[in-house]
Biotite code that builds the C-alpha atoms (Angstrom):
import biotite.structure as struc

atoms = struc.array([
    struc.Atom([34.649, -54.440, 18.022], chain_id="A", res_id=1, res_name="MET", atom_name="CA", element="C"),
    struc.Atom([36.173, -50.955, 18.223], chain_id="A", res_id=2, res_name="ASN", atom_name="CA", element="C"),
    struc.Atom([36.156, -50.740, 14.437], chain_id="A", res_id=3, res_name="LEU", atom_name="CA", element="C"),
    struc.Atom([32.462, -51.623, 14.442], chain_id="A", res_id=4, res_name="PHE", atom_name="CA", element="C"),
    struc.Atom([31.671, -48.870, 16.971], chain_id="A", res_id=5, res_name="LYS", atom_name="CA", element="C"),
    struc.Atom([33.608, -46.283, 14.942], chain_id="A", res_id=6, res_name="ARG", atom_name="CA", element="C"),
    struc.Atom([31.666, -47.253, 11.863], chain_id="A", res_id=7, res_name="SER", atom_name="CA", element="C"),
    struc.Atom([28.358, -46.781, 13.694], chain_id="A", res_id=8, res_name="ILE", atom_name="CA", element="C"),
    struc.Atom([29.445, -43.357, 15.004], chain_id="A", res_id=9, res_name="SER", atom_name="CA", element="C"),
    struc.Atom([30.401, -42.188, 11.542], chain_id="A", res_id=10, res_name="VAL", atom_name="CA", element="C"),
    struc.Atom([27.439, -43.425, 9.549], chain_id="A", res_id=11, res_name="LEU", atom_name="CA", element="C"),
    struc.Atom([23.676, -43.591, 10.038], chain_id="A", res_id=12, res_name="PHE", atom_name="CA", element="C"),
    struc.Atom([21.728, -45.958, 7.894], chain_id="A", res_id=13, res_name="VAL", atom_name="CA", element="C"),
    struc.Atom([18.361, -44.683, 6.700], chain_id="A", res_id=14, res_name="ALA", atom_name="CA", element="C"),
    struc.Atom([15.978, -47.116, 5.079], chain_id="A", res_id=15, res_name="ALA", atom_name="CA", element="C"),
    struc.Atom([12.871, -46.161, 3.135], chain_id="A", res_id=16, res_name="THR", atom_name="CA", element="C"),
    struc.Atom([10.510, -48.284, 1.102], chain_id="A", res_id=17, res_name="VAL", atom_name="CA", element="C"),
    struc.Atom([10.024, -47.091, -2.485], chain_id="A", res_id=18, res_name="ILE", atom_name="CA", element="C"),
    struc.Atom([7.758, -49.147, -4.746], chain_id="A", res_id=19, res_name="SER", atom_name="CA", element="C"),
    struc.Atom([8.229, -52.156, -2.560], chain_id="A", res_id=20, res_name="GLY", atom_name="CA", element="C"),
    struc.Atom([12.039, -51.946, -2.558], chain_id="A", res_id=21, res_name="ALA", atom_name="CA", element="C"),
    struc.Atom([14.194, -50.971, 0.383], chain_id="A", res_id=22, res_name="VAL", atom_name="CA", element="C"),
    struc.Atom([16.572, -48.107, -0.404], chain_id="A", res_id=23, res_name="VAL", atom_name="CA", element="C"),
    struc.Atom([19.476, -47.661, 1.975], chain_id="A", res_id=24, res_name="VAL", atom_name="CA", element="C"),
    struc.Atom([21.349, -44.353, 2.132], chain_id="A", res_id=25, res_name="SER", atom_name="CA", element="C"),
    struc.Atom([24.209, -43.212, 4.313], chain_id="A", res_id=26, res_name="LYS", atom_name="CA", element="C"),
    struc.Atom([24.483, -39.851, 6.068], chain_id="A", res_id=27, res_name="ILE", atom_name="CA", element="C"),
    struc.Atom([27.345, -38.685, 8.242], chain_id="A", res_id=28, res_name="SER", atom_name="CA", element="C"),
    struc.Atom([26.879, -37.597, 11.840], chain_id="A", res_id=29, res_name="VAL", atom_name="CA", element="C"),
    struc.Atom([27.905, -34.026, 10.913], chain_id="A", res_id=30, res_name="ALA", atom_name="CA", element="C"),
    struc.Atom([25.423, -33.852, 8.052], chain_id="A", res_id=31, res_name="ASP", atom_name="CA", element="C"),
    struc.Atom([22.669, -35.254, 10.250], chain_id="A", res_id=32, res_name="PHE", atom_name="CA", element="C"),
    struc.Atom([23.332, -32.695, 12.985], chain_id="A", res_id=33, res_name="GLN", atom_name="CA", element="C"),
    struc.Atom([23.397, -29.875, 10.417], chain_id="A", res_id=34, res_name="GLU", atom_name="CA", element="C"),
    struc.Atom([20.058, -31.040, 9.007], chain_id="A", res_id=35, res_name="LYS", atom_name="CA", element="C"),
    struc.Atom([18.460, -31.033, 12.468], chain_id="A", res_id=36, res_name="ILE", atom_name="CA", element="C"),
    struc.Atom([19.883, -27.574, 13.255], chain_id="A", res_id=37, res_name="THR", atom_name="CA", element="C"),
    struc.Atom([18.626, -26.152, 9.932], chain_id="A", res_id=38, res_name="THR", atom_name="CA", element="C"),
    struc.Atom([15.126, -27.489, 10.488], chain_id="A", res_id=39, res_name="GLU", atom_name="CA", element="C"),
    struc.Atom([15.114, -26.162, 14.052], chain_id="A", res_id=40, res_name="LYS", atom_name="CA", element="C"),
    struc.Atom([16.173, -22.648, 12.997], chain_id="A", res_id=41, res_name="ASN", atom_name="CA", element="C"),
    struc.Atom([13.911, -22.470, 9.959], chain_id="A", res_id=42, res_name="GLN", atom_name="CA", element="C"),
    struc.Atom([11.464, -19.546, 10.240], chain_id="A", res_id=43, res_name="LYS", atom_name="CA", element="C"),
    struc.Atom([7.803, -20.425, 10.387], chain_id="A", res_id=44, res_name="VAL", atom_name="CA", element="C"),
    struc.Atom([5.633, -18.593, 7.855], chain_id="A", res_id=45, res_name="ALA", atom_name="CA", element="C"),
    struc.Atom([3.387, -16.140, 9.686], chain_id="A", res_id=46, res_name="PHE", atom_name="CA", element="C"),
    struc.Atom([0.631, -14.028, 8.148], chain_id="A", res_id=47, res_name="VAL", atom_name="CA", element="C"),
    struc.Atom([-1.054, -11.174, 9.991], chain_id="A", res_id=48, res_name="ASN", atom_name="CA", element="C"),
    struc.Atom([-3.599, -9.177, 7.987], chain_id="A", res_id=49, res_name="ARG", atom_name="CA", element="C"),
    struc.Atom([-4.725, -7.039, 10.937], chain_id="A", res_id=50, res_name="THR", atom_name="CA", element="C"),
    struc.Atom([-4.086, -3.324, 10.431], chain_id="A", res_id=51, res_name="ILE", atom_name="CA", element="C"),
    struc.Atom([-2.503, -1.284, 13.208], chain_id="A", res_id=52, res_name="THR", atom_name="CA", element="C"),
    struc.Atom([-3.043, 2.381, 14.033], chain_id="A", res_id=53, res_name="GLU", atom_name="CA", element="C"),
    struc.Atom([0.568, 3.196, 13.180], chain_id="A", res_id=54, res_name="SER", atom_name="CA", element="C"),
    struc.Atom([0.125, 1.660, 9.716], chain_id="A", res_id=55, res_name="GLU", atom_name="CA", element="C"),
    struc.Atom([-2.948, 3.813, 9.104], chain_id="A", res_id=56, res_name="VAL", atom_name="CA", element="C"),
    struc.Atom([-1.158, 7.005, 10.131], chain_id="A", res_id=57, res_name="LEU", atom_name="CA", element="C"),
    struc.Atom([1.846, 6.066, 8.002], chain_id="A", res_id=58, res_name="ALA", atom_name="CA", element="C"),
    struc.Atom([-0.377, 5.453, 4.960], chain_id="A", res_id=59, res_name="ALA", atom_name="CA", element="C"),
    struc.Atom([-2.070, 8.820, 5.401], chain_id="A", res_id=60, res_name="GLN", atom_name="CA", element="C"),
    struc.Atom([1.272, 10.602, 5.727], chain_id="A", res_id=61, res_name="LYS", atom_name="CA", element="C"),
    struc.Atom([2.553, 8.802, 2.630], chain_id="A", res_id=62, res_name="ALA", atom_name="CA", element="C"),
    struc.Atom([-0.455, 10.100, 0.669], chain_id="A", res_id=63, res_name="TRP", atom_name="CA", element="C"),
    struc.Atom([0.244, 13.671, 1.760], chain_id="A", res_id=64, res_name="GLY", atom_name="CA", element="C"),
    struc.Atom([3.960, 13.370, 1.012], chain_id="A", res_id=65, res_name="ASP", atom_name="CA", element="C"),
    struc.Atom([3.150, 11.971, -2.432], chain_id="A", res_id=66, res_name="ALA", atom_name="CA", element="C"),
    struc.Atom([0.826, 14.889, -3.239], chain_id="A", res_id=67, res_name="LEU", atom_name="CA", element="C"),
    struc.Atom([3.576, 17.370, -2.356], chain_id="A", res_id=68, res_name="VAL", atom_name="CA", element="C"),
    struc.Atom([6.101, 15.368, -4.386], chain_id="A", res_id=69, res_name="ALA", atom_name="CA", element="C"),
    struc.Atom([3.888, 15.481, -7.492], chain_id="A", res_id=70, res_name="ILE", atom_name="CA", element="C"),
    struc.Atom([3.433, 19.243, -7.120], chain_id="A", res_id=71, res_name="SER", atom_name="CA", element="C"),
    struc.Atom([7.112, 19.990, -6.618], chain_id="A", res_id=72, res_name="THR", atom_name="CA", element="C"),
    struc.Atom([8.036, 17.689, -9.498], chain_id="A", res_id=73, res_name="THR", atom_name="CA", element="C"),
    struc.Atom([5.632, 19.595, -11.736], chain_id="A", res_id=74, res_name="HIS", atom_name="CA", element="C"),
    struc.Atom([7.122, 22.937, -10.678], chain_id="A", res_id=75, res_name="ASP", atom_name="CA", element="C"),
    struc.Atom([10.715, 21.825, -11.198], chain_id="A", res_id=76, res_name="THR", atom_name="CA", element="C"),
    struc.Atom([10.586, 19.218, -13.980], chain_id="A", res_id=77, res_name="LYS", atom_name="CA", element="C"),
    struc.Atom([7.315, 19.794, -15.844], chain_id="A", res_id=78, res_name="GLY", atom_name="CA", element="C"),
    struc.Atom([4.031, 17.998, -16.437], chain_id="A", res_id=79, res_name="LYS", atom_name="CA", element="C"),
    struc.Atom([5.419, 14.847, -18.056], chain_id="A", res_id=80, res_name="ALA", atom_name="CA", element="C"),
    struc.Atom([7.568, 14.072, -15.027], chain_id="A", res_id=81, res_name="ALA", atom_name="CA", element="C"),
    struc.Atom([4.709, 14.885, -12.671], chain_id="A", res_id=82, res_name="ALA", atom_name="CA", element="C"),
    struc.Atom([2.353, 12.610, -14.605], chain_id="A", res_id=83, res_name="LYS", atom_name="CA", element="C"),
    struc.Atom([4.823, 9.733, -14.487], chain_id="A", res_id=84, res_name="ALA", atom_name="CA", element="C"),
    struc.Atom([5.227, 10.165, -10.737], chain_id="A", res_id=85, res_name="LEU", atom_name="CA", element="C"),
    struc.Atom([1.462, 10.415, -10.225], chain_id="A", res_id=86, res_name="ALA", atom_name="CA", element="C"),
    struc.Atom([1.004, 7.094, -12.006], chain_id="A", res_id=87, res_name="GLY", atom_name="CA", element="C"),
    struc.Atom([3.491, 5.452, -9.652], chain_id="A", res_id=88, res_name="LYS", atom_name="CA", element="C"),
    struc.Atom([1.780, 7.016, -6.640], chain_id="A", res_id=89, res_name="VAL", atom_name="CA", element="C"),
    struc.Atom([-1.635, 5.722, -7.713], chain_id="A", res_id=90, res_name="ILE", atom_name="CA", element="C"),
    struc.Atom([-0.261, 2.225, -8.303], chain_id="A", res_id=91, res_name="ASP", atom_name="CA", element="C"),
    struc.Atom([1.431, 2.263, -4.905], chain_id="A", res_id=92, res_name="ASP", atom_name="CA", element="C"),
    struc.Atom([-1.323, 3.839, -2.792], chain_id="A", res_id=93, res_name="ALA", atom_name="CA", element="C"),
    struc.Atom([-4.642, 2.792, -4.337], chain_id="A", res_id=94, res_name="TYR", atom_name="CA", element="C"),
    struc.Atom([-6.254, -0.598, -4.928], chain_id="A", res_id=95, res_name="GLY", atom_name="CA", element="C"),
    struc.Atom([-7.242, -0.356, -8.591], chain_id="A", res_id=96, res_name="TYR", atom_name="CA", element="C"),
    struc.Atom([-5.615, -3.740, -9.202], chain_id="A", res_id=97, res_name="GLN", atom_name="CA", element="C"),
    struc.Atom([-8.450, -5.258, -7.140], chain_id="A", res_id=98, res_name="PHE", atom_name="CA", element="C"),
    struc.Atom([-11.193, -3.573, -9.151], chain_id="A", res_id=99, res_name="GLY", atom_name="CA", element="C"),
    struc.Atom([-13.096, -0.273, -8.904], chain_id="A", res_id=100, res_name="PRO", atom_name="CA", element="C"),
    struc.Atom([-11.974, 2.149, -6.192], chain_id="A", res_id=101, res_name="VAL", atom_name="CA", element="C"),
    struc.Atom([-14.657, 4.274, -4.526], chain_id="A", res_id=102, res_name="LEU", atom_name="CA", element="C"),
    struc.Atom([-12.932, 7.597, -5.254], chain_id="A", res_id=103, res_name="PHE", atom_name="CA", element="C"),
    struc.Atom([-14.879, 10.843, -5.104], chain_id="A", res_id=104, res_name="LYS", atom_name="CA", element="C"),
    struc.Atom([-12.412, 13.758, -5.444], chain_id="A", res_id=105, res_name="PRO", atom_name="CA", element="C"),
    struc.Atom([-12.962, 17.226, -4.023], chain_id="A", res_id=106, res_name="THR", atom_name="CA", element="C"),
    struc.Atom([-13.218, 19.051, -7.347], chain_id="A", res_id=107, res_name="LEU", atom_name="CA", element="C"),
    struc.Atom([-15.194, 16.787, -9.644], chain_id="A", res_id=108, res_name="SER", atom_name="CA", element="C"),
    struc.Atom([-18.628, 17.180, -11.191], chain_id="A", res_id=109, res_name="ALA", atom_name="CA", element="C"),
    struc.Atom([-21.229, 15.049, -12.951], chain_id="A", res_id=110, res_name="ALA", atom_name="CA", element="C"),
    struc.Atom([-21.069, 13.019, -15.066], chain_id="A", res_id=111, res_name="PRO", atom_name="CA", element="C"),
    struc.Atom([-17.521, 12.331, -13.872], chain_id="A", res_id=112, res_name="GLN", atom_name="CA", element="C"),
    struc.Atom([-17.936, 12.873, -10.145], chain_id="A", res_id=113, res_name="THR", atom_name="CA", element="C"),
    struc.Atom([-16.726, 9.411, -9.205], chain_id="A", res_id=114, res_name="PHE", atom_name="CA", element="C"),
    struc.Atom([-13.354, 8.096, -10.369], chain_id="A", res_id=115, res_name="ARG", atom_name="CA", element="C"),
    struc.Atom([-13.640, 4.320, -10.117], chain_id="A", res_id=116, res_name="THR", atom_name="CA", element="C"),
    struc.Atom([-10.867, 3.687, -12.669], chain_id="A", res_id=117, res_name="THR", atom_name="CA", element="C"),
    struc.Atom([-7.133, 4.324, -12.586], chain_id="A", res_id=118, res_name="ARG", atom_name="CA", element="C"),
    struc.Atom([-7.390, 6.529, -15.695], chain_id="A", res_id=119, res_name="ALA", atom_name="CA", element="C"),
    struc.Atom([-9.954, 8.716, -13.975], chain_id="A", res_id=120, res_name="GLY", atom_name="CA", element="C"),
    struc.Atom([-7.820, 9.071, -10.858], chain_id="A", res_id=121, res_name="ALA", atom_name="CA", element="C"),
    struc.Atom([-4.701, 9.926, -12.847], chain_id="A", res_id=122, res_name="LEU", atom_name="CA", element="C"),
    struc.Atom([-6.619, 12.530, -14.830], chain_id="A", res_id=123, res_name="SER", atom_name="CA", element="C"),
    struc.Atom([-7.910, 14.133, -11.651], chain_id="A", res_id=124, res_name="TYR", atom_name="CA", element="C"),
    struc.Atom([-4.418, 14.463, -10.216], chain_id="A", res_id=125, res_name="PHE", atom_name="CA", element="C"),
    struc.Atom([-2.600, 15.732, -13.314], chain_id="A", res_id=126, res_name="VAL", atom_name="CA", element="C"),
    struc.Atom([-5.190, 16.360, -16.048], chain_id="A", res_id=127, res_name="GLY", atom_name="CA", element="C"),
    struc.Atom([-4.009, 15.876, -19.652], chain_id="A", res_id=128, res_name="ASP", atom_name="CA", element="C"),
    struc.Atom([-6.811, 13.469, -20.616], chain_id="A", res_id=129, res_name="ASN", atom_name="CA", element="C"),
    struc.Atom([-9.326, 14.347, -23.327], chain_id="A", res_id=130, res_name="ALA", atom_name="CA", element="C"),
    struc.Atom([-11.856, 11.973, -21.782], chain_id="A", res_id=131, res_name="ASN", atom_name="CA", element="C"),
    struc.Atom([-11.927, 14.193, -18.682], chain_id="A", res_id=132, res_name="PHE", atom_name="CA", element="C"),
    struc.Atom([-11.966, 17.677, -20.219], chain_id="A", res_id=133, res_name="PRO", atom_name="CA", element="C"),
    struc.Atom([-12.703, 19.580, -16.997], chain_id="A", res_id=134, res_name="THR", atom_name="CA", element="C"),
    struc.Atom([-9.716, 18.194, -15.082], chain_id="A", res_id=135, res_name="ASP", atom_name="CA", element="C"),
    struc.Atom([-6.976, 20.767, -14.547], chain_id="A", res_id=136, res_name="LYS", atom_name="CA", element="C"),
    struc.Atom([-4.770, 18.660, -12.320], chain_id="A", res_id=137, res_name="GLY", atom_name="CA", element="C"),
    struc.Atom([-5.422, 18.953, -8.595], chain_id="A", res_id=138, res_name="PHE", atom_name="CA", element="C"),
    struc.Atom([-1.922, 17.764, -7.742], chain_id="A", res_id=139, res_name="ALA", atom_name="CA", element="C"),
    struc.Atom([-0.321, 20.483, -9.884], chain_id="A", res_id=140, res_name="LEU", atom_name="CA", element="C"),
    struc.Atom([-1.327, 23.396, -7.655], chain_id="A", res_id=141, res_name="LYS", atom_name="CA", element="C"),
    struc.Atom([2.117, 23.894, -6.089], chain_id="A", res_id=142, res_name="SER", atom_name="CA", element="C"),
    struc.Atom([1.253, 22.164, -2.822], chain_id="A", res_id=143, res_name="TRP", atom_name="CA", element="C"),
    struc.Atom([4.028, 22.224, -0.241], chain_id="A", res_id=144, res_name="ARG", atom_name="CA", element="C"),
    struc.Atom([2.542, 20.856, 2.977], chain_id="A", res_id=145, res_name="LYS", atom_name="CA", element="C"),
    struc.Atom([-0.195, 18.410, 4.032], chain_id="A", res_id=146, res_name="VAL", atom_name="CA", element="C"),
    struc.Atom([-1.561, 18.034, 7.554], chain_id="A", res_id=147, res_name="GLU", atom_name="CA", element="C"),
    struc.Atom([-4.139, 15.437, 8.576], chain_id="A", res_id=148, res_name="ILE", atom_name="CA", element="C"),
    struc.Atom([-6.432, 15.641, 11.588], chain_id="A", res_id=149, res_name="GLN", atom_name="CA", element="C"),
    struc.Atom([-8.521, 12.524, 12.100], chain_id="A", res_id=150, res_name="ASN", atom_name="CA", element="C"),
    struc.Atom([-11.884, 12.816, 13.793], chain_id="A", res_id=151, res_name="ALA", atom_name="CA", element="C"),
    struc.Atom([-11.983, 9.032, 14.181], chain_id="A", res_id=152, res_name="ALA", atom_name="CA", element="C"),
    struc.Atom([-10.285, 5.861, 12.965], chain_id="A", res_id=153, res_name="VAL", atom_name="CA", element="C"),
    struc.Atom([-12.227, 2.589, 12.769], chain_id="A", res_id=154, res_name="PHE", atom_name="CA", element="C"),
    struc.Atom([-10.098, -0.552, 12.398], chain_id="A", res_id=155, res_name="ILE", atom_name="CA", element="C"),
    struc.Atom([-11.678, -3.937, 11.707], chain_id="A", res_id=156, res_name="ASN", atom_name="CA", element="C"),
    struc.Atom([-9.281, -6.736, 10.841], chain_id="A", res_id=157, res_name="GLY", atom_name="CA", element="C"),
    struc.Atom([-7.627, -6.058, 7.490], chain_id="A", res_id=158, res_name="ASN", atom_name="CA", element="C"),
    struc.Atom([-9.567, -2.829, 6.844], chain_id="A", res_id=159, res_name="THR", atom_name="CA", element="C"),
    struc.Atom([-9.430, 0.623, 8.401], chain_id="A", res_id=160, res_name="ALA", atom_name="CA", element="C"),
    struc.Atom([-11.685, 3.632, 7.825], chain_id="A", res_id=161, res_name="THR", atom_name="CA", element="C"),
    struc.Atom([-10.712, 7.185, 8.716], chain_id="A", res_id=162, res_name="THR", atom_name="CA", element="C"),
    struc.Atom([-12.623, 10.460, 8.711], chain_id="A", res_id=163, res_name="MET", atom_name="CA", element="C"),
    struc.Atom([-11.397, 13.979, 9.372], chain_id="A", res_id=164, res_name="GLY", atom_name="CA", element="C"),
    struc.Atom([-9.827, 17.092, 7.873], chain_id="A", res_id=165, res_name="ASN", atom_name="CA", element="C"),
    struc.Atom([-6.896, 17.433, 5.516], chain_id="A", res_id=166, res_name="VAL", atom_name="CA", element="C"),
    struc.Atom([-5.166, 20.828, 5.341], chain_id="A", res_id=167, res_name="MET", atom_name="CA", element="C"),
    struc.Atom([-3.126, 21.431, 2.193], chain_id="A", res_id=168, res_name="ILE", atom_name="CA", element="C"),
    struc.Atom([-0.857, 24.468, 1.931], chain_id="A", res_id=169, res_name="THR", atom_name="CA", element="C"),
    struc.Atom([0.560, 25.849, -1.332], chain_id="A", res_id=170, res_name="ASP", atom_name="CA", element="C"),
    struc.Atom([3.857, 27.641, -1.904], chain_id="A", res_id=171, res_name="LYS", atom_name="CA", element="C"),
    struc.Atom([2.231, 31.038, -1.308], chain_id="A", res_id=172, res_name="GLN", atom_name="CA", element="C"),
    struc.Atom([1.175, 29.861, 2.170], chain_id="A", res_id=173, res_name="GLY", atom_name="CA", element="C"),
    struc.Atom([-2.532, 29.594, 1.355], chain_id="A", res_id=174, res_name="LYS", atom_name="CA", element="C"),
    struc.Atom([-4.212, 26.628, 3.072], chain_id="A", res_id=175, res_name="THR", atom_name="CA", element="C"),
    struc.Atom([-7.187, 24.697, 1.723], chain_id="A", res_id=176, res_name="THR", atom_name="CA", element="C"),
    struc.Atom([-9.104, 22.454, 4.132], chain_id="A", res_id=177, res_name="THR", atom_name="CA", element="C"),
    struc.Atom([-11.168, 19.493, 2.929], chain_id="A", res_id=178, res_name="VAL", atom_name="CA", element="C"),
    struc.Atom([-13.322, 16.886, 4.649], chain_id="A", res_id=179, res_name="ASP", atom_name="CA", element="C"),
    struc.Atom([-11.926, 13.473, 3.798], chain_id="A", res_id=180, res_name="LYS", atom_name="CA", element="C"),
    struc.Atom([-12.834, 9.829, 4.366], chain_id="A", res_id=181, res_name="THR", atom_name="CA", element="C"),
    struc.Atom([-10.449, 6.997, 3.505], chain_id="A", res_id=182, res_name="TRP", atom_name="CA", element="C"),
    struc.Atom([-10.825, 3.245, 3.687], chain_id="A", res_id=183, res_name="LYS", atom_name="CA", element="C"),
    struc.Atom([-7.681, 1.130, 3.599], chain_id="A", res_id=184, res_name="PHE", atom_name="CA", element="C"),
    struc.Atom([-7.338, -2.566, 2.813], chain_id="A", res_id=185, res_name="LEU", atom_name="CA", element="C"),
    struc.Atom([-4.211, -4.547, 3.692], chain_id="A", res_id=186, res_name="LYS", atom_name="CA", element="C"),
    struc.Atom([-3.199, -6.657, 0.698], chain_id="A", res_id=187, res_name="ASP", atom_name="CA", element="C"),
    struc.Atom([-1.452, -10.045, 0.647], chain_id="A", res_id=188, res_name="ASP", atom_name="CA", element="C"),
    struc.Atom([1.942, -8.344, 0.852], chain_id="A", res_id=189, res_name="ASN", atom_name="CA", element="C"),
    struc.Atom([1.016, -6.345, 3.954], chain_id="A", res_id=190, res_name="GLY", atom_name="CA", element="C"),
    struc.Atom([0.618, -3.108, 2.000], chain_id="A", res_id=191, res_name="LYS", atom_name="CA", element="C"),
    struc.Atom([-2.253, -0.756, 2.831], chain_id="A", res_id=192, res_name="LEU", atom_name="CA", element="C"),
    struc.Atom([-4.280, 0.178, -0.253], chain_id="A", res_id=193, res_name="ARG", atom_name="CA", element="C"),
    struc.Atom([-6.902, 2.915, -0.547], chain_id="A", res_id=194, res_name="ILE", atom_name="CA", element="C"),
    struc.Atom([-10.188, 1.380, -1.685], chain_id="A", res_id=195, res_name="VAL", atom_name="CA", element="C"),
    struc.Atom([-12.417, 4.314, -0.699], chain_id="A", res_id=196, res_name="LEU", atom_name="CA", element="C"),
    struc.Atom([-11.521, 8.019, -0.902], chain_id="A", res_id=197, res_name="HIS", atom_name="CA", element="C"),
    struc.Atom([-14.230, 10.616, -0.470], chain_id="A", res_id=198, res_name="HIS", atom_name="CA", element="C"),
    struc.Atom([-13.328, 14.298, -0.337], chain_id="A", res_id=199, res_name="SER", atom_name="CA", element="C"),
    struc.Atom([-15.420, 17.459, -0.208], chain_id="A", res_id=200, res_name="SER", atom_name="CA", element="C"),
    struc.Atom([-15.211, 21.086, 0.818], chain_id="A", res_id=201, res_name="LEU", atom_name="CA", element="C"),
    struc.Atom([-16.450, 21.782, 4.354], chain_id="A", res_id=202, res_name="PRO", atom_name="CA", element="C"),
    struc.Atom([-20.081, 22.849, 4.647], chain_id="A", res_id=203, res_name="TYR", atom_name="CA", element="C"),
    struc.Atom([-20.748, 26.422, 5.759], chain_id="A", res_id=204, res_name="THR", atom_name="CA", element="C"),
    struc.Atom([-23.955, 28.400, 6.165], chain_id="A", res_id=205, res_name="VAL", atom_name="CA", element="C"),
    struc.Atom([-22.837, 30.557, 3.244], chain_id="A", res_id=206, res_name="ASN", atom_name="CA", element="C"),
    struc.Atom([-22.973, 27.715, 0.734], chain_id="A", res_id=207, res_name="ASN", atom_name="CA", element="C"),
    struc.Atom([-26.002, 25.826, 2.036], chain_id="A", res_id=208, res_name="LYS", atom_name="CA", element="C"),
    struc.Atom([-28.251, 24.313, -0.603], chain_id="A", res_id=209, res_name="GLN", atom_name="CA", element="C"),
])
């Protein structure tokens, strides 16, 4: 009787029906307990596509830091290195992998005012593209500091739209201020991507149309 009890405590018998046949397998008490513990501690997959304010501010700061990095790379390592970095920045910050991006740069003119393709965006930042002959490379102007002042931030689920001023300072200490609107989309990996970027010089009574 004692031998029978020890056998029961050591082995569980699991029976399943496969194609009409009963299959009996044995599992030890230790293995069974480990299986239960593993299933209990297993993390549940959780997806949250809602954007937070801190994510928006971080994405904006990352854009400014990237612009300065491209400029300093150009000044210290040359155009080829700056162009390679700019390509990585565009791939990391913008949503061209989803399709056209609504990108209207500050210094662009018809017929190439809007840069809906990656090639157009890269040309605007670093030039060196015969298809965009007027581009001189906005990111190559020795920028050293970027400050962002939002007038408002509108968050709706997995998108966020911002509007305000961006102040960019070069190595001589001269600051250029632009009016800028961004729209961010959170992708499947939780990364914020720019899908709209509109930039223009502030309106003054001296340049009214």
